[in-house]
N, C-alpha and C positions, 0 to 999 in steps of 0.2 A: 633887447628892445621889445620883443613881442610879449614876454610876460608882463612887462610894465604897461604896455598898451592895453592888453587884455584886462588887467586889473583896473586901470584908469577908466575903462569904458564898460566894465561889467560884462566883458565878453568871455566866452569859453575859450580855452586854449588847449590845443593838442600839441604837447611839447615834441613829440616824435611820431609823425604819421607812419613811418616805416618800421616802428618798433615791433609789430607782429612778424614782419619778415626777418628782421635781425634776430628776434627771439627764436623763430623757427629754425634759422640757420644754426644758432647756438645750441639748439636742442638736437641737432643732427640732421635736419631736413636739408636736402640739396637745393641750392639756390636756383638750379635749373627749373625746379618745380614752382618757384615763387616769383621769378623774374622772367621778363621777355628776353629774347635773344640779344637785345642791346645791353643787357645786364644793368639797366638803369630803371626801367619802368616795370611795375608789378604785372605779373601774368594774371589770368583769371583766378588762379588759386591764391595768388598774392593779394588780389583785391578782396577775395572772400575773407582772408585772414584779417585784413584791415577793417572791413565792415563788421566782422564779428567782434573785433576789439572795440570799435567806436560805437557800435550799435546801442549798447545800454546808455552811454553818456548822451548820445543824440536823442534817444527816447526820453530821457529825463528832461533834457533841454526843451523838447517839444511839449512835454507835459506842462512844464513851467510857463511856456508861452500860452498854452491853452487856458491855464488857470488865470493868467494875467488878463486875458481877453474877456473873461467872464466877469 
């Protein structure tokens, strides 16, 4: 549903917000480093990994908005 909505409305889509955490786990990082004690929410290190992965795409999106406004 979400890919179709994003396409229909020209919106950006992040297909898997937690991909940096699962990739870190697959690469041998301990989930204790990436998740809070509830094992559901990202820890500070997990949030840093998510921001690092999304940062470039968000930056490009913001640049596009700035160009559209001018």
